[in-house]
Every structure is written in C-alpha cells, then in structure tokens.
C-alpha angles and dihedrals in degrees: 000000000000090000086064088065097056093091113073090216092060092050089051090049092052091047090054091049093053093090108031148353112276138191123239090251093050092047090048090054090048096051092036094237132119118263096250096064091039089054089051090051090048093051089057090047089051093050088052087049091237093123134030129211134222120188120215110181105301094343127090120208123199134200137171110275094222149346091269094071090047092051094045094055091044092055091046090054089047090052091050092051086055089056092053103038140031087213107040120200092241092063092066112117090229092061112096092205090067119082128175093237095067 
C-alpha cells in the first residue's frame, strides 16, 4: 500500500477523497491534472483496494475504501509537517486530529 503513495498525484487524490465521493472530472480539477492521468492513478488505487468506484450513467465516482487509507495519508501528512516545522500545525491543541497519546 505504501508504494501507492509514492506518486504525489495519488496522495492528492486520496486527500481529496477524505471527505466525500468525487467524480473523475472533479478530482482532475482538484489535483490540477487532466482526467486521463487521474483515471490512470485511480485505476492503480482501485487495484490496491484503496478506492472504490460507483458508476452513474457515463460518470464514475470514487471514494476511499476504508478508514485505513484515510489514516495512512493523514499520518504521512503529519510526518511531512514534522520535516518542515519544529512546531507543526497538527500539534495545536485546537486541532482535533492531535491527541496527547500520539
């Protein structure tokens, strides 16, 4: 599963899918890529069982397959924040994602 996160576009797709189900075109707009490469990344994420697909007419909608994918990306972002700052934003007491038992 970690190899699926080596492409920045895939990480951005997963981050976009953390909150809601999205179409390929909407994801392409969010990650600022054309729909064709976004579809290719989504196909790889589907093979890894990170995302699921729902077809509605001619449109495909994607969402994260489970909470594990969401947590994995969240933790990767937290780690990246540690690399960039000695006081990362997620350590702010007002941030619900931070807990003292981390």
